[in-house]
N, C-alpha and C positions, 0 to 999 in steps of 0.2 A: 791457375786451374788448368789441369791437363784434360784434354779431350781424347777419347779412345776412338780411333777411326776403324769402324767395323765394316765399312763399305768394301775396302780392298779385299779382306779375307773372304767376304761373301761373294764378291765378284770372281775371285780366283777359284773358289769352290764351285760356283756355277759354271765357270768356263771349263773346269776339269770334268764336270759331269757331262757337259756338252761334248767334249772331245771323246770321252769314254762311250757315250751313247752313239756318237757318229761312227766310231771305230767298230762298235758292235753291229750297227746297221749295215755298214759296208761289208763286214765279214759274213753276216747272214745272207746278204744279197748275193755275194760272190759264191758262197756255198750252194745256195739254191740254184743259181744259174748253172754252176758246174754239174750239179746233180741232174738238172733237166737235160743238159747237153749229153751227159753220159747215158741217161735212160733212153733218150732218143737215138743216140748213136748205136746202142747195143741191143735195141729191140731186134732189128736186123733180119727178120724172117719174112717180111711182107712180099718180097720179090721172088720168093721160092715156093715150090709146090709142097706145102705142108701136109698134103693128103698122103704122100708117099715118102717113106724113109728108105735109104739105100746104104749098103755097106760098101766101102772102098778100101783098098790098100795099095800102096805104091811108093814111089821115090819122090822126094821133095826137090824142087828146083825154083829158081827165081824168087827167093824170099824177099819180101818187102815188109819190114817190121816197123810198127809205129802206130800213131793215133790218126783217125778215130778207129781204124781197123788195121789188122795185119793181113797180108796176103802171101800166098805162095802157090805154086803149081804142083800138081801131083800127076806123075805118069802112072797110069793105072796098070796094075799087074794083069798079065794075060791069063792067069790061072786062078781067078778068084773062086772061093768056095761058093756053095749054093746060097748060103745065108751067113749072118753074123756069127763068127766063131765065139766061143765062150770067153768073155773078157770081164775083168773087174769094172764096175761102174762107180762113178763118183757118188758120194753119200747122197747128194741132192736128187739123184736119178734112180734110186734103188726101189722106190715104191713100184708096185706092180703096174700101175697106170702108165709109168714111164719105161720101166725095165722090160716089160713084155713086148711092146712094139719095137724097142731097140734090138732086143735079142732075136726077134723074128724078122728083122729087116732083110730082104733079099739082097744079094749082091748086085751092084750096078751092072746093067746090061745095055746101056745106051751106046750111041755111035762114037762118042768122044774117046780118044786114047789118052787125053790129058785134060784135067779139070783145074780151073782156077778156084782155089779154096779161100774163103773169107772167114777169118776168126776174130775174136775180141782182141783189143789192144793189150800191150804189155801190162798196163795198170790193172787189168782184170785177170789176164791169164796167170799172172804171178800169184793171185789169190786162189785161183781155181786149179792149180796143179802144174803149171809150166812157168818156171822162173828164169828162163833163158830164151834166146832166139833160136829158132830151128835153123838147121844148117843144110845147105845144098848137098844132096846125096844121101841124107838119112831117110829112114823109112818110117812111115806112119800108117795107121789104120784109122778109119773114121766111119761114123754113122750120121747121116744128115740128109739134106734136101737138095734136089737139083733145081736150078733156076727155072722160073716159069717161061720167060721169053728168051733167056740166054742159057741154053742147055749145056754150055761149057762151064757154067759156074756151079759151085757147090758150097753149101753152108752147113757145117756139122753141128749136131747137138752135143756130141762128145767125140773126142779123138784120143788115140793112144800113141805114145812115142816111147822110145827106148824099151821095146818089147813088152809093152803092156801097162805103162803108166797112164792113167786116165786123166783127161782134162775136160772139165765141165764147160759147156758153151751156151747154156740155156739161162736166160734171164728169169728170175723168180723160181729157179730150180724146178721147173716142170716143162714138159713139152708145150710148144705154143699152140698145138692143135692135136686132135685125135686122128691118127692116120687111118686110112681105109684098112679093112681086114686083108690079110695076105692069103692067097695070091691076089695082087692088085688087078682090077679089071683092065682089059686091053684098051688102047686108045690114048689120045693125047692127054696131057695134064690139063686140068681145068683152067680157064682163063682167070686173070687177076680179079675180075668182077663176077666170080662164080656165084651161083644162086645160093641164098642163105641156108638152103636145106643141106648143103654139102657139109661133111664133118668138120673141115677146117674152118669154114665160114661160121658154123655154129660155135665152135670153140673160140674163135677170134672175138665173136660178139660177147662171150662171157669173160674174156680176158681183158688185159689192159692194152689199149691201142695207144700209139704215139700221141694222138689228139687228146685223149684223156690224160695222159701223163703231163703234157704241156699245160692243159687247162688247170689241173690240180696244182701243179707247182706254181703256175702263174697266180692262182688265187692265194697261195701261201705267201708268195712274194709281195703281193699287194697288201696283205694283212701285216706283214713285217714292216713294210715301208710306212703304212698308216700308223702302226703302233710306235714306230720310231719318231715320226713327226709329232705325234701327241706327247710323247715323253719329252722331246726337246722343248716343246712349247711350255710344258709344265715346269721344267727344270731350268730353263734359261733365266738369267737374272732379269728382273723387271726394273725398268727405269722409274 
């Protein structure tokens, strides 16, 4: 009499399912953690005065290209126009709520002759209109925010290179806050803990903060892990 051993095929099938489930779980976890890191890294406007947009143009120098942000300095032109020249905008910033403040942004009139500019890393700029590293000596134009406490820092919402090619720099394709009406009131920029009645604070409260991003992605990660554990326990070979 011949006996058919079905235990080995069943065990192999169960082990294969375990390996596949484990690989899927690891991949999902890695993807979620990368997305969380990217979202956190590219939010990027909390340290800047989002009540006021400014236009700058000038010459690039000291380029530092890479993750999680790229940096370069811009020596500001001495003959800036009164406000933003007419320029093409990226598709995500063409709605009036975004394009009107950008087009109305006055030229930078601060005391700095050179600003350190922070932009998204190559992995994002490649998708948003810039597929190469900027070079020392080339010219750019930009509209963005000056640092709240470090007034030599600048964070664009859009910039242009090669005489007018636009590069979107805004997460979720909308301005992170509603700027004040132009002309801006005189006086210092609001503090980082500005009153909730300010335009930028109100907009931030309606938008997505880094804390909310991390909490949401953390909840998804927990759900994925819990689902993976449940699947493994259901599919593992039973003794």
